[in-house]
Structure formats: structure tokens, C-alpha cells
KEKE-3310 file (N, C-alpha, C; in steps of 0.2 Angstrom, whole numbers, plus 5000, padded with zeros to 4 digits):
npx = (5069:5062:5071:5074:5063:5066:5058:5047:5041:5047:5044:5033:5036:5040:5030:5012:5006:5011:5001:4989:4974:4967:4954:4940:4936:4921:4906:4894:4882:4885:4891:4904:4919:4930:4937:4946:4946:4957:4959:4970:4970:4961:4960:4956:4957:4946:4929:4916:4899:4890:4898:4909:4910:4913:4918:4924:4930:4940:4955:4964:4978:4995:5003:4993:4990:4991:5007:5017:5024:5015:5003:5007:5009:4996:4991:4998:4993:4979:4979:4984:4973:4964:4959:4957:4956:4960:4959:4965:4960:4953:4946:4957:4968:4980:4985:4994:5011:5019:5012:5016:5026:5018:5009:5019:5024:5013:5010:5020:5017:5014:4999:4992:4983:4981:4979:4970:4965:4956:4952:4952:4959:4966:4979:4985:4992:5006:5008:5003:5011:5022:5015:5010:5022:5025:5017:5003:4987:4974:4962:4949:4940:4933:4921:4909:4902:4903:4903:4911:4907:4897:4905:4914:4904:4898:4908:4916:4931:4935:4942:4938:4946:4958:4955:4952:4964:4971:4964:4967:4981:4982:4976:4986:4997:4993:4984:4972:4956:4948:4938:4924:4916:4901:4892:4875:4865:4852:4847:4860:4868:4860:4855:4866:4869:4868:4878:4889:4886:4887:4900:4904:4901:4911:4923:4931:4927:4921:4907:4899:4885:4880:4870:4865:4870:4867:4878:4886:4879:4875:4877:4880:4875:4861:4859:4861:4850:4839:4843:4842:4842:4835:4842:4833:4827:4838:4843:4832:4832:4844:4841:4831:4837:4848:4845:4839:4846:4855:4855:4870:4876:4881:4897:4902:4895:4896:4898:4894:4887:4875:4876:4876:4874:4875:4868:4880:4890:4907:4910:4904:4890:4886:4875:4875:4866:4862:4851:4839:4840:4846:4861:4866:4865:4875:4887:4904:4914:4926:4932:4947:4951:4960:4966:4968:4957:4946:4932:4916:4905:4900:4889:4886:4891:4899:4915:4932:4946:4962:4975:4985:4988:4994:5005:5013:5025:5035:5025:5014:5007:5000:4992:4985:4978:4970:4961:4955:4948:4939:4932:4926:4917:4909:4902:4888:4872:4865:4859:4852:4845:4833:4825:4829:4841:4859:4877:4884:4896:4906:4910:4909:4922:4930:4929:4932:4925)
npy = (5012:5003:4993:4995:4984:4970:4969:4964:4974:4988:5001:5004:5010:5023:5030:5030:5015:5014:5011:5014:5022:5031:5028:5021:5006:4997:4989:4976:4983:4996:5003:5012:5005:5007:5006:4998:4987:4980:4966:4961:4952:4940:4939:4946:4957:4960:4955:4958:4959:4957:4952:4943:4927:4921:4908:4894:4898:4898:4902:4909:4900:4905:4903:4905:4918:4933:4941:4956:4961:4955:4962:4974:4970:4967:4980:4987:4981:4984:4998:4999:4997:5006:5008:5019:5021:5015:5004:4997:4983:4972:4958:4964:4975:4980:4970:4963:4960:4965:4976:4990:4989:4984:4995:5004:4998:4999:5012:5017:5015:5022:5031:5026:5034:5043:5032:5023:5016:5004:5002:4996:5004:5000:4997:5009:5019:5015:5013:5023:5035:5028:5022:5034:5039:5030:5032:5031:5039:5042:5037:5025:5023:5010:5012:5010:5016:5029:5026:5018:5005:5001:4999:4988:4978:4977:4977:4968:4963:4975:4991:5007:5018:5014:5013:5027:5033:5028:5035:5048:5047:5045:5057:5066:5062:5065:5058:5061:5067:5061:5047:5040:5025:5018:5004:5002:4994:4986:4986:4987:4999:5009:5020:5028:5035:5049:5055:5051:5058:5071:5073:5079:5092:5100:5095:5092:5079:5064:5056:5041:5031:5015:5003:4986:4972:4956:4943:4928:4918:4909:4913:4927:4932:4930:4938:4950:4952:4951:4962:4973:4990:5003:5017:5027:5028:5030:5043:5050:5050:5057:5070:5073:5075:5084:5093:5099:5091:5096:5091:5087:5091:5078:5074:5063:5052:5038:5037:5028:5033:5044:5061:5073:5088:5095:5111:5124:5115:5108:5096:5081:5071:5055:5043:5026:5015:5000:4992:4999:5009:5005:5006:5000:5003:5012:5007:5006:4997:4984:4969:4962:4947:4941:4929:4930:4931:4939:4946:4948:4955:4962:4957:4945:4928:4926:4924:4926:4917:4923:4921:4912:4918:4930:4925:4921:4926:4932:4942:4943:4954:4958:4946:4947:4959:4955:4946:4954:4963:4954:4950:4963:4963:4953:4957:4957:4965:4968:4966:4953:4956:4960:4949:4940:4934:4932:4932:4916:4908:4916:4927:4944:4948:4939:4944:4958:4969)
npz = (4985:4971:4960:4942:4932:4922:4906:4893:4887:4887:4882:4889:4901:4899:4893:4887:4879:4862:4853:4859:4858:4865:4868:4878:4885:4881:4887:4882:4884:4881:4891:4898:4904:4915:4927:4939:4952:4963:4972:4986:4996:5005:5018:5034:5048:5055:5060:5054:5056:5045:5036:5038:5045:5062:5063:5053:5042:5027:5020:5006:5000:5001:4990:4980:4979:4970:4966:4970:4958:4949:4950:4945:4932:4928:4930:4920:4908:4909:4908:4895:4888:4891:4904:4918:4932:4948:4962:4977:4986:4999:5008:5021:5015:5021:5028:5020:5019:5010:5005:5003:4993:4982:4980:4976:4964:4956:4955:4948:4935:4920:4917:4928:4938:4953:4963:4974:4990:5000:5017:5034:5043:5054:5054:5049:5057:5057:5043:5035:5031:5024:5014:5007:5003:4994:4984:4985:4984:4990:5003:5007:5022:5032:5043:5055:5065:5077:5090:5102:5108:5099:5088:5093:5094:5082:5072:5076:5084:5082:5086:5091:5095:5089:5076:5073:5076:5066:5055:5058:5056:5042:5037:5042:5034:5022:5014:5007:4999:5014:5015:5023:5025:5030:5034:5036:5048:5054:5071:5076:5071:5066:5073:5075:5064:5063:5070:5063:5051:5056:5057:5045:5045:5051:5046:5030:5025:5016:5020:5019:5017:5017:5010:5016:5007:5003:5001:4995:5003:5018:5036:5036:5025:5027:5038:5032:5025:5035:5043:5035:5030:5023:5013:5011:5024:5032:5027:5031:5045:5047:5042:5050:5062:5059:5050:5033:5018:5004:4988:4978:4962:4951:4947:4941:4931:4934:4947:4962:4973:4978:4982:4995:5004:5021:5027:5026:5028:5028:5022:5013:5012:5007:4999:4996:4987:4983:4984:4986:4976:4963:4954:4942:4929:4926:4930:4930:4934:4935:4943:4951:4958:4973:4970:4956:4947:4935:4941:4936:4940:4955:4962:4955:4950:4939:4932:4925:4923:4925:4930:4925:4913:4918:4924:4913:4908:4895:4885:4893:4896:4885:4884:4896:4894:4883:4889:4899:4891:4885:4897:4900:4889:4892:4904:4915:4915:4927:4944:4955:4967:4972:4969:4977:4975:4974:4974:4975:4976:4981:4995:5001:5006:4999:4986:4985:4986)
capx = (5065:5063:5076:5070:5062:5066:5051:5046:5037:5050:5041:5027:5039:5041:5024:5007:5008:5010:4994:4983:4970:4963:4947:4939:4933:4914:4903:4889:4877:4887:4894:4912:4922:4937:4938:4948:4947:4961:4960:4976:4970:4954:4960:4954:4958:4940:4924:4910:4893:4887:4904:4913:4908:4918:4921:4922:4933:4946:4958:4968:4985:5000:5005:4988:4989:4996:5013:5018:5025:5010:4999:5010:5007:4989:4990:5000:4988:4973:4980:4985:4966:4960:4957:4960:4955:4962:4959:4967:4955:4954:4949:4960:4974:4986:4988:4999:5017:5022:5007:5020:5029:5012:5008:5025:5024:5007:5009:5025:5014:5011:4992:4989:4983:4976:4978:4966:4965:4950:4955:4949:4963:4969:4987:4987:4997:5012:5009:5001:5017:5026:5010:5010:5028:5025:5013:4996:4984:4969:4960:4942:4940:4927:4919:4902:4900:4908:4902:4916:4903:4894:4911:4916:4899:4896:4914:4920:4938:4937:4943:4937:4952:4964:4953:4952:4971:4973:4962:4971:4988:4981:4975:4992:5001:4990:4980:4965:4951:4946:4931:4922:4911:4897:4886:4870:4863:4847:4849:4867:4871:4855:4854:4872:4871:4868:4884:4894:4885:4889:4907:4905:4900:4918:4928:4930:4927:4915:4904:4895:4881:4879:4864:4867:4870:4868:4883:4889:4875:4877:4874:4881:4870:4855:4859:4860:4843:4835:4844:4842:4840:4835:4845:4828:4826:4844:4843:4826:4835:4849:4838:4827:4842:4853:4842:4839:4851:4855:4859:4875:4877:4886:4903:4904:4889:4897:4898:4889:4884:4871:4879:4872:4878:4871:4869:4886:4895:4913:4911:4899:4886:4884:4871:4876:4859:4862:4845:4833:4841:4852:4865:4869:4865:4880:4892:4910:4919:4928:4936:4951:4951:4967:4969:4969:4951:4942:4925:4913:4900:4900:4883:4885:4896:4903:4922:4937:4953:4968:4981:4990:4991:4998:5011:5015:5031:5035:5019:5009:5003:4995:4987:4980:4974:4964:4956:4951:4943:4934:4928:4922:4912:4904:4899:4881:4869:4862:4859:4845:4844:4825:4823:4832:4847:4866:4883:4884:4903:4911:4907:4912:4929:4933:4929:4936:4920)
capy = (5012:4997:4993:4994:4978:4968:4968:4964:4980:4993:5007:5006:5013:5030:5033:5025:5011:5018:5009:5016:5027:5036:5026:5018:5000:4997:4982:4975:4988:5003:5006:5013:5001:5010:5007:4991:4986:4974:4963:4959:4947:4938:4939:4952:4958:4961:4950:4962:4954:4956:4951:4937:4923:4920:4901:4890:4902:4896:4908:4907:4899:4911:4902:4907:4925:4937:4945:4963:4961:4953:4967:4978:4967:4969:4988:4989:4978:4988:5005:4999:4996:5012:5009:5025:5022:5009:5004:4991:4981:4966:4958:4970:4975:4982:4964:4961:4963:4969:4981:4996:4987:4984:5002:5007:4996:5001:5020:5019:5013:5027:5030:5024:5041:5043:5026:5023:5010:5004:4999:4998:5009:4998:4997:5015:5023:5013:5013:5029:5038:5024:5022:5040:5040:5025:5035:5031:5046:5043:5030:5025:5019:5007:5014:5009:5020:5033:5023:5012:4999:4998:4996:4982:4973:4976:4976:4962:4963:4982:4996:5013:5022:5012:5016:5034:5035:5027:5040:5054:5046:5046:5064:5069:5060:5068:5053:5065:5068:5055:5045:5035:5020:5015:4999:5003:4988:4987:4983:4989:5006:5013:5026:5031:5038:5056:5057:5051:5063:5077:5075:5083:5100:5103:5092:5091:5072:5062:5051:5037:5026:5009:4998:4980:4967:4949:4940:4922:4914:4908:4917:4934:4934:4930:4944:4956:4952:4952:4968:4978:4997:5007:5023:5032:5029:5033:5050:5053:5051:5062:5076:5075:5077:5089:5098:5097:5090:5098:5086:5090:5089:5073:5075:5057:5048:5031:5037:5024:5037:5051:5065:5079:5092:5099:5118:5127:5110:5107:5089:5078:5065:5051:5037:5020:5011:4995:4988:5003:5013:5001:5010:4995:5006:5017:5004:5006:4993:4977:4967:4956:4944:4940:4923:4931:4930:4945:4945:4953:4960:4961:4953:4939:4924:4925:4926:4924:4916:4927:4920:4909:4923:4935:4922:4918:4928:4936:4942:4942:4960:4957:4941:4949:4964:4952:4943:4959:4965:4948:4951:4969:4962:4948:4960:4957:4972:4970:4961:4950:4956:4960:4942:4936:4930:4935:4927:4909:4905:4920:4932:4951:4948:4935:4947:4964:4975)
capz = (4979:4967:4954:4936:4930:4915:4903:4885:4885:4890:4880:4894:4907:4897:4891:4886:4873:4856:4849:4863:4854:4870:4869:4884:4883:4883:4887:4877:4885:4880:4897:4898:4909:4915:4934:4941:4959:4964:4979:4987:5001:5007:5025:5037:5055:5058:5058:5054:5057:5039:5031:5039:5052:5067:5062:5047:5037:5024:5016:5000:5002:4999:4983:4975:4979:4966:4969:4968:4950:4945:4950:4940:4925:4927:4929:4913:4904:4910:4906:4888:4884:4892:4911:4921:4939:4951:4969:4980:4991:5002:5014:5023:5011:5024:5031:5016:5021:5004:5002:5000:4986:4978:4979:4973:4958:4952:4954:4943:4929:4917:4916:4934:4942:4959:4966:4981:4994:5005:5023:5041:5046:5061:5053:5046:5061:5055:5036:5031:5028:5019:5008:5004:4999:4988:4978:4986:4984:4995:5006:5010:5028:5034:5050:5055:5071:5082:5097:5103:5110:5093:5084:5095:5093:5074:5068:5080:5084:5080:5092:5089:5096:5084:5069:5073:5076:5059:5051:5059:5053:5035:5036:5043:5029:5015:5010:5007:5004:5018:5014:5028:5023:5035:5032:5041:5050:5059:5078:5077:5071:5062:5076:5075:5057:5063:5073:5057:5046:5059:5055:5038:5046:5053:5042:5023:5023:5013:5024:5014:5020:5012:5011:5016:5002:5004:4996:4997:5007:5025:5041:5035:5020:5030:5042:5028:5023:5040:5046:5030:5032:5016:5013:5012:5031:5034:5025:5035:5051:5047:5041:5056:5067:5057:5045:5026:5014:4998:4983:4974:4955:4950:4943:4937:4930:4936:4955:4965:4978:4978:4986:4998:5009:5026:5027:5029:5030:5024:5019:5009:5014:5001:5000:4991:4988:4978:4984:4985:4970:4959:4949:4938:4922:4925:4933:4926:4937:4935:4949:4951:4965:4975:4967:4949:4942:4934:4944:4931:4943:4962:4964:4951:4951:4933:4933:4920:4926:4922:4934:4921:4909:4922:4925:4907:4906:4890:4882:4898:4896:4879:4886:4901:4891:4879:4894:4902:4886:4885:4903:4899:4884:4896:4910:4915:4916:4933:4949:4956:4974:4973:4968:4983:4973:4974:4973:4979:4976:4985:4999:4999:5008:4994:4980:4986:4987)
cpx = (5067:5068:5072:5069:5064:5059:5051:5043:5041:5047:5036:5030:5040:5035:5018:5009:5006:5004:4988:4980:4966:4956:4946:4935:4925:4911:4898:4883:4879:4890:4901:4914:4929:4940:4940:4949:4951:4962:4967:4976:4963:4954:4959:4956:4952:4935:4917:4904:4890:4892:4907:4911:4914:4922:4920:4925:4939:4948:4963:4975:4990:5002:4999:4987:4994:5001:5013:5019:5020:5004:5001:5008:5000:4987:4992:4995:4981:4974:4981:4978:4961:4957:4961:4959:4956:4962:4961:4962:4957:4947:4952:4967:4980:4989:4994:5006:5021:5017:5011:5023:5023:5010:5013:5025:5019:5007:5015:5023:5011:5003:4988:4989:4979:4975:4975:4966:4959:4953:4951:4953:4967:4977:4989:4992:5004:5013:5006:5006:5021:5021:5010:5016:5028:5021:5005:4993:4979:4967:4952:4943:4933:4926:4912:4898:4905:4907:4906:4912:4900:4900:4913:4910:4897:4902:4918:4927:4940:4938:4943:4943:4957:4962:4954:4959:4973:4970:4966:4978:4987:4980:4982:4997:4999:4987:4973:4962:4949:4939:4929:4916:4907:4892:4881:4866:4858:4848:4856:4869:4866:4854:4860:4874:4871:4875:4890:4893:4887:4896:4908:4904:4907:4923:4926:4930:4921:4913:4899:4891:4879:4874:4868:4866:4871:4873:4885:4885:4878:4874:4875:4876:4863:4854:4858:4853:4838:4836:4845:4839:4840:4838:4839:4827:4832:4845:4837:4829:4840:4846:4834:4831:4846:4850:4842:4845:4850:4859:4864:4875:4882:4891:4905:4898:4890:4898:4892:4885:4880:4873:4875:4877:4873:4873:4876:4891:4901:4913:4904:4896:4884:4880:4872:4870:4858:4855:4839:4834:4847:4855:4869:4870:4871:4887:4898:4916:4920:4933:4941:4952:4959:4970:4969:4963:4947:4934:4921:4908:4900:4895:4881:4891:4901:4910:4926:4943:4958:4975:4987:4992:4995:5005:5015:5022:5031:5028:5013:5005:4998:4990:4982:4975:4968:4959:4952:4946:4937:4929:4923:4916:4906:4901:4892:4878:4866:4862:4852:4843:4837:4822:4826:4838:4853:4871:4882:4891:4907:4907:4911:4920:4933:4933:4933:4931:4920)
cpy = (5005:4998:4992:4986:4976:4967:4968:4970:4987:5000:5009:5010:5021:5034:5028:5021:5015:5016:5011:5022:5032:5034:5022:5012:5000:4990:4982:4980:4995:5006:5007:5010:5003:5010:4999:4991:4980:4972:4960:4953:4946:4938:4946:4952:4960:4955:4954:4957:4952:4953:4944:4933:4922:4913:4899:4894:4898:4901:4905:4905:4904:4910:4904:4914:4928:4941:4952:4964:4960:4958:4973:4976:4969:4976:4990:4987:4982:4995:5005:4998:5002:5012:5015:5026:5015:5010:4997:4990:4975:4962:4965:4971:4977:4976:4961:4964:4967:4974:4988:4995:4987:4991:5005:5005:4998:5008:5022:5017:5019:5026:5028:5031:5040:5037:5026:5016:5010:5000:5000:5002:5007:4998:5004:5019:5021:5014:5019:5033:5034:5023:5028:5041:5035:5027:5034:5038:5047:5036:5031:5021:5017:5008:5014:5014:5024:5031:5017:5005:4996:4995:4989:4976:4972:4974:4970:4962:4970:4986:5003:5018:5020:5014:5023:5036:5034:5032:5046:5053:5047:5053:5068:5068:5063:5063:5056:5066:5061:5054:5039:5031:5017:5010:5000:4996:4988:4983:4984:4996:5011:5020:5030:5035:5046:5058:5056:5056:5070:5079:5079:5091:5103:5101:5091:5084:5070:5056:5048:5032:5021:5004:4991:4976:4960:4945:4933:4917:4913:4913:4925:4937:4935:4936:4950:4957:4954:4959:4974:4985:5001:5014:5029:5033:5032:5041:5053:5055:5057:5069:5078:5078:5083:5094:5095:5096:5092:5094:5090:5087:5083:5075:5069:5053:5041:5031:5033:5028:5043:5055:5071:5083:5096:5107:5120:5121:5110:5101:5087:5072:5061:5045:5032:5015:5006:4992:4993:5008:5010:5006:5006:4998:5010:5014:5004:5002:4986:4976:4962:4954:4943:4934:4924:4929:4937:4943:4950:4957:4958:4956:4947:4935:4923:4928:4923:4923:4919:4925:4917:4914:4928:4932:4919:4921:4933:4936:4942:4949:4960:4952:4943:4954:4961:4949:4948:4962:4960:4949:4957:4967:4957:4951:4960:4964:4973:4964:4958:4950:4956:4953:4937:4932:4935:4930:4921:4907:4909:4925:4939:4951:4944:4939:4954:4970:4979)
cpz = (4975:4962:4948:4935:4923:4912:4896:4883:4888:4888:4885:4900:4905:4896:4889:4880:4867:4852:4853:4860:4859:4871:4876:4882:4885:4883:4882:4878:4885:4886:4897:4905:4910:4923:4936:4948:4960:4971:4980:4992:5002:5015:5028:5045:5059:5056:5058:5053:5050:5034:5032:5046:5056:5066:5055:5041:5034:5019:5011:5003:4998:4992:4978:4975:4974:4969:4966:4960:4946:4945:4945:4933:4923:4926:4922:4908:4904:4907:4898:4884:4886:4899:4914:4928:4942:4959:4972:4986:4995:5003:5017:5020:5015:5028:5026:5018:5016:5001:4999:4994:4981:4975:4974:4965:4953:4951:4949:4936:4926:4915:4923:4938:4948:4962:4973:4984:4999:5011:5029:5045:5052:5060:5050:5050:5058:5047:5032:5028:5023:5013:5004:5000:4993:4982:4979:4987:4989:4998:5007:5017:5030:5042:5051:5061:5074:5089:5098:5105:5104:5089:5086:5094:5086:5070:5071:5079:5083:5087:5089:5089:5091:5077:5068:5073:5069:5054:5052:5056:5045:5033:5037:5037:5022:5011:5010:5000:5008:5016:5019:5025:5029:5032:5038:5042:5055:5066:5080:5077:5067:5066:5077:5069:5058:5066:5067:5052:5049:5058:5049:5040:5047:5049:5035:5021:5019:5017:5020:5018:5015:5014:5011:5009:5004:4999:4999:5001:5014:5030:5040:5030:5023:5035:5038:5026:5029:5043:5041:5032:5025:5018:5013:5020:5034:5033:5030:5042:5052:5046:5047:5061:5066:5052:5038:5023:5007:4993:4979:4967:4955:4945:4939:4937:4933:4944:4958:4970:4975:4983:4988:5003:5014:5025:5030:5030:5025:5019:5015:5012:5008:5003:4994:4992:4983:4978:4982:4978:4966:4954:4944:4931:4921:4928:4928:4929:4935:4941:4948:4958:4967:4972:4959:4945:4942:4936:4940:4934:4951:4964:4959:4952:4945:4934:4927:4924:4922:4925:4929:4916:4912:4923:4919:4905:4900:4886:4887:4898:4891:4881:4891:4898:4887:4884:4897:4897:4885:4891:4903:4895:4888:4902:4910:4916:4923:4938:4950:4964:4976:4972:4973:4981:4973:4972:4977:4980:4981:4989:4998:5000:5003:4987:4980:4986:4981)
residu = (MET:LEU:ALA:PRO:LEU:SER:THR:PRO:TYR:PRO:GLU:LEU:TYR:GLY:HIS:LEU:PRO:PRO:ASN:TYR:ASP:GLY:THR:VAL:PRO:LYS:ASP:SER:PHE:ASP:ARG:GLU:ILE:ASP:TYR:LEU:ARG:LEU:SER:VAL:THR:ASP:ARG:CYS:ASN:LEU:ARG:CYS:VAL:TYR:CYS:MET:PRO:LEU:GLU:GLY:LEU:ARG:PHE:LEU:PRO:ASN:ALA:ASP:LEU:LEU:GLN:PRO:ALA:GLU:TYR:GLU:THR:VAL:ALA:ARG:ALA:ALA:VAL:SER:ILE:GLY:PHE:ARG:LYS:PHE:ARG:LEU:THR:GLY:GLY:GLU:PRO:LEU:LEU:ARG:ALA:ASP:ILE:VAL:GLU:ILE:VAL:GLU:ARG:MET:THR:ARG:VAL:PRO:GLY:VAL:HIS:GLY:LEU:ALA:LEU:THR:THR:ASN:ALA:LEU:LEU:LEU:PRO:GLU:LEU:ALA:ALA:PRO:LEU:LYS:LYS:ALA:GLY:LEU:ARG:ARG:ILE:ASN:VAL:HIS:LEU:ASP:SER:LEU:ASN:PRO:GLU:THR:VAL:GLU:ARG:GLN:MET:ARG:TRP:GLY:ASN:PHE:ASP:LYS:VAL:TRP:ASN:GLY:ILE:MET:ALA:ALA:GLU:ALA:ALA:GLY:LEU:THR:PRO:ILE:LYS:LEU:ASN:ALA:VAL:VAL:THR:ALA:GLY:TYR:ASN:GLU:THR:ASP:VAL:MET:ASP:LEU:ALA:ARG:LEU:THR:ILE:GLU:ARG:ASP:TRP:HIS:VAL:ARG:PHE:ILE:GLU:LEU:MET:PRO:LEU:GLY:GLY:GLY:GLU:CYS:ALA:ARG:LEU:SER:VAL:ALA:ARG:TYR:VAL:SER:ASN:ILE:GLU:THR:ARG:ARG:ARG:ILE:GLU:THR:ALA:LEU:GLY:PRO:LEU:THR:GLU:LEU:PRO:SER:GLU:ASN:ALA:ALA:ASP:GLU:ALA:ARG:ASN:TYR:ARG:LEU:LYS:ASP:ALA:ARG:GLY:VAL:ILE:GLY:PHE:ILE:SER:PRO:VAL:SER:GLU:PRO:TYR:CYS:GLY:THR:CYS:ASN:ARG:MET:ARG:LEU:THR:ALA:ASP:GLY:LYS:PHE:HIS:LEU:CYS:LEU:LEU:ASN:ASP:ASP:GLU:LEU:ASP:VAL:ARG:ALA:ALA:ILE:ARG:ALA:GLY:GLU:GLY:ALA:ILE:ASP:LYS:VAL:ALA:ALA:ILE:LEU:MET:LYS:ALA:VAL:ARG:MET:LYS:PRO:THR:GLY:HIS:HIS:LEU:LEU:GLU:GLY:ARG:SER:THR:HIS:ASP:ARG:SER:MET:TYR:GLN:ILE:GLY:GLY)
# end
């Protein structure tokens, strides 16, 4: 376990800040913004065709990456102004040698409940149990197909058996409920969606199908446009093969997925449709990049640099909280995918999804 840290705000270790009034920050469009996704790296051990090219990649130097204690600072600042939900992302977050320490530091912050993590599961056989012990509650796993050949072709460098073993390790460790995310890509896995959906019949998993989003320009963004599959088509394929889907009432207005269930199924099928059914009006998310910038919207380039404030020493929590509140107020209302515009400066792996 970690030793107690010296901090100018020792009261935060025992309870929430005394001046916190229980409110949630709102942006200029009256949306409650209470969900922070924190990227810990831009590196990945896969090269999915719609995300990372095989050549020409440049990654952040280690000195630019935020450190475990700095993620804790951000978590304390976010909780102090009303953020309630937190997720660690990448790149592939399990590539960080100190990922268990990052989880442990964040989960000991009062107010960080149900910390989650998104992963490709390749390293979970060794890390699932330590992450659970450190306080991680659940995971989302990126898996585009149950067909090993499709996994190798679409997720490049991927291995289905290794991913599946990671999922089993996570389930055994209690990192549940398991969520699987599949990005549907024409010419690759659009005919494999039925097998993924079928998993929910016997397993209490949440299988979600995600529409392609072009980010960052370059070959991956061009492929995302050319290989786009609407979730209207994906749902039709599933219902044709497996029967009608019954829509489930939403438990959270900010949930990006529309959720359904097959007859007598244990699990849930979700559709995340940023192109065909944008959900910008209920977005509650803010993102922190691995090099310390608040990225205001996944599909826009606007950012606020916060790394200097994070590393300010005494008073850092207040400074970070102030910048985060400014980021919330500056958050844009929507994207421009239908106009053929998206991010220019960063790709998905550089933002954190």
C-alpha cells in the first residue's frame, strides 16, 4: 500500500471539501458535466485500422506524461467541484508500468466511486487481480469480433485468445459487469455483430456497437468515412438473425448508448451512434489527455493546458479545479461530423476516447 502523502489539503483525505455544496458543474448549455475520462498514455499494443496507422507515429516523451500523484491531484480537484464519475483510458492504459499505483491513488480519493478502465484486455491476465485489489471496479474491453481472423485483420497485432483470456481474468477478479465495445467497420466485422450480440443471451455482459468516427485526419480518418456502418443497419442484422430487441428505459440521461435486450437474455445490447443519432445534447464528459490538457469535446480540437497547474505544488488542487471549471464553461455544444469536419490536431488514441 502507498504511504500517506504530504498535502496542503489534508482534510480531503477524510471527507469531501468543507465548501463543497453538493452541486454539479454545468456548462453554458445547462448540461451537467460530472464525468472525467483521464488518459494515461497515447501508446497502444494494437494498431486497429480505424485508429492507428502502422507507420509514422510519434508518441509523447515520458517527461510529458502525468505521473500517479498528479492524477490524484486532478481527481481531488474534480471531486471538489462536483465530478462524480471517473474512467482511465489510453491508448492502452495497461501499458503504464505504474497503472496499479494510479488506480490506487485515485480510488483513495473520497468521492471517486466506481473507478472504471477501458482496455484491450491483452495484459489483463496478469493485472486483473492487482487492479481489483487497488480499487478498480469494472472494465470496458475493446473487442471487434469473436472471429480470430477478423481480430487479427481489423485490430492488427491483436490475438483473440489473449483478449478472451483477459476478459475471463477480469470476470474472475470481479471487475464486473463486463462491457465489450465493438467498432463496426464495413468490409471487416459488420457480419460478425450477431455473434457478439449472442453473447448476451447466456452472459450478463453489456455488448455495445459503436459507429465509426473520423478523428485526426490521415488514413484512419479516411477509412472511418469510407467504411462507416450505421447502427440502424447493425441493429437490423442482429434482429434478423436473433429476433426482436426490446428497448430498455434509460437509467441515466447522459448514457451515450441506447440499450436493448434480446428475449430472455441475461445481458444488454447497446448502440453508440455519434453519427446517425448524436447525443451531444446530453453529454456529461470532460477529458484529460496524458500530457495534461483538458480536451473539451472528443470531436473538437479545443483544449485547456492544465499540466503547469497540476505541477504547481502547494495550491495545485485549487488551481486545477479553477481550470476545470473554465473548461466546463467553454465546452462546445456539438460536433461537425455531418459537415465532414472533426478533430485536426489529435487522433482518438491521443485523446483517450
